[in-house]
C-alpha positions as CSV (number, residue, x, y, z in Angstrom):
1,M,96.9,58.9,91.1
2,N,98.7,61.3,88.8
3,S,102.2,62.4,89.6
4,I,102.7,65.7,91.3
5,N,105.1,68.2,89.9
6,I,106.3,71.2,92.0
7,K,106.9,74.3,89.8
8,T,108.7,77.5,90.8
9,G,107.4,80.9,89.9
10,Y,104.3,82.3,88.4
11,F,102.3,80.5,85.7
12,P,99.2,81.8,83.9
13,G,96.1,80.9,85.9
14,T,97.9,80.4,89.3
15,I,96.4,83.5,90.9
16,G,92.8,82.5,90.1
17,R,93.4,78.9,91.1
18,I,95.1,79.7,94.4
19,A,92.2,82.1,95.3
20,E,89.7,79.4,94.3
21,M,91.3,76.8,96.4
22,H,91.3,79.1,99.5
23,A,87.8,80.3,98.9
24,R,86.3,76.8,98.4
25,Y,88.1,75.3,101.5
26,Y,87.4,78.2,103.8
27,S,83.8,78.6,102.6
28,V,83.0,74.9,103.2
29,H,84.8,74.5,106.6
30,W,84.7,78.0,108.1
31,D,81.8,79.9,106.4
32,F,84.2,82.5,105.0
33,D,82.5,84.5,102.2
34,V,83.3,86.8,99.3
35,F,85.3,89.1,101.5
36,F,87.9,86.4,102.1
37,E,88.1,85.3,98.4
38,A,88.4,88.9,97.2
39,K,91.1,89.6,99.8
40,V,93.2,86.6,98.7
41,A,92.8,87.4,95.1
42,S,93.7,91.1,95.5
43,E,96.6,90.6,97.8
44,L,97.9,87.7,95.7
45,S,97.6,89.8,92.6
46,E,99.4,92.6,94.2
47,F,102.2,90.3,95.3
48,A,102.5,88.7,91.8
49,S,102.9,92.1,90.2
50,R,106.0,92.8,92.3
51,F,107.3,89.3,92.6
52,D,111.1,89.2,92.6
53,D,112.5,85.7,92.0
54,H,115.8,86.7,93.6
55,R,114.1,87.6,96.9
56,D,110.6,86.0,97.0
57,G,109.5,82.4,96.6
58,F,106.5,81.1,94.7
59,W,105.8,77.3,94.4
60,T,102.8,75.4,93.1
61,A,102.0,71.7,93.1
62,W,100.5,70.5,89.8
63,S,98.5,67.4,89.0
64,S,97.2,66.9,85.5
65,D,98.0,70.4,84.5
66,R,96.1,71.9,87.4
67,V,97.4,73.7,90.4
68,E,96.6,71.6,93.5
69,G,98.8,73.4,96.1
70,S,100.8,76.5,96.7
71,I,103.1,78.3,99.1
72,I,104.6,81.7,98.8
73,I,107.4,83.6,100.6
74,D,106.9,87.3,100.4
75,A,110.2,88.8,101.4
76,I,109.6,92.5,100.6
77,D,109.9,93.3,104.4
78,A,112.5,90.7,105.3
79,E,114.9,93.2,106.9
80,S,112.3,94.8,109.2
81,E,109.5,92.3,109.7
82,G,110.9,89.0,108.5
83,T,109.7,87.0,105.5
84,H,106.0,86.4,105.3
85,L,104.8,82.8,104.5
86,R,101.5,83.2,102.6
87,W,98.9,81.4,100.5
88,Y,99.8,78.0,101.7
89,V,97.1,75.6,100.6
90,V,96.8,72.0,99.3
91,S,93.6,70.8,97.7
92,E,91.7,68.2,99.7
93,K,92.3,65.6,97.1
94,L,96.0,65.7,97.9
95,H,95.7,65.9,101.7
96,G,97.8,63.3,103.5
97,Q,100.2,62.7,100.6
98,G,103.1,64.8,101.9
99,I,102.7,67.6,99.4
100,G,102.2,70.2,102.1
101,N,105.3,69.1,103.8
102,Q,107.2,69.2,100.6
103,L,106.0,72.8,99.8
104,L,106.8,74.0,103.3
105,S,110.3,72.5,103.2
106,L,111.0,74.2,99.9
107,A,109.8,77.5,101.3
108,L,112.0,77.3,104.4
109,R,115.0,76.1,102.3
110,H,114.7,79.2,100.2
111,C,114.6,81.4,103.3
112,R,117.7,79.7,104.7
113,V,119.6,80.0,101.4
114,Q,118.6,83.7,101.3
115,K,119.9,84.0,104.9
116,F,116.6,85.5,106.1
117,P,116.6,85.4,109.9
118,R,113.0,84.6,110.4
119,V,109.7,83.6,108.8
120,Y,106.3,84.5,110.1
121,L,102.7,83.6,109.1
122,W,99.2,84.5,110.2
123,T,96.6,81.8,110.7
124,F,93.8,81.1,113.1
125,A,92.9,78.7,115.9
126,G,91.2,75.5,114.8
127,L,93.4,74.6,111.8
128,D,95.0,71.7,113.7
129,A,96.7,69.9,110.8
130,A,98.3,73.1,109.6
131,R,99.4,74.0,113.1
132,H,101.0,70.6,113.5
133,M,102.9,71.1,110.2
134,Y,104.1,74.6,111.2
135,E,105.3,73.3,114.6
136,K,107.0,70.3,113.0
137,H,109.0,72.7,110.9
138,G,110.1,74.9,113.8
139,F,107.4,77.6,114.0
140,N,106.2,78.8,117.4
141,L,103.0,80.6,118.3
142,V,104.0,84.0,119.5
143,H,100.7,86.0,119.5
144,E,96.9,85.4,119.6
145,Q,94.1,87.8,119.3
146,H,90.4,88.0,118.3
147,G,90.1,89.5,114.9
148,E,88.4,89.7,111.6
149,Q,91.2,90.2,109.1
150,W,89.7,87.5,106.9
151,G,86.1,88.8,107.1
152,T,84.9,86.4,109.8
153,P,85.6,86.5,113.6
154,V,88.3,84.0,114.5
155,T,91.2,83.7,117.0
156,E,94.0,84.9,114.8
157,Q,97.5,83.4,115.5
158,K,100.9,84.6,114.5
159,F,103.6,81.9,114.2
160,V,107.3,82.6,113.8
161,C,110.2,80.4,112.8
162,N,113.7,81.7,113.6
163,L,116.2,80.4,111.1
């Protein structure tokens, strides 16, 4: 097993790799299609173009010079909506090794240092391991609805962590 390095900020290739990890996982396990991959890539690209390292957070887990995990804090609407936890993914080869926990801890520490009052995220029902991780870190389910924001009908869920 190669050592894992957590890096802060954007590095060349991270947008494509994060979109790829999302697309591969959700295609295999949830039948998501090109709509989802394009949405991840376009929204992540838009975020990266306005990334402010004094406000936002961007962490990637690297193994052998390859991104194998990511988490992002999008704080552009922190005052009105709260900070948005986005693009949280760990490649299947690293599942169960604590990398997801480490990334989520870094993101929440950033939010506390910045004195953001709350963090929210959108996910969907059925991602039980992710839900367990969120709840372990203080997130609570506050809203559920049927929707298709990812291009496939799911039960969308909003989780909030008050800091």
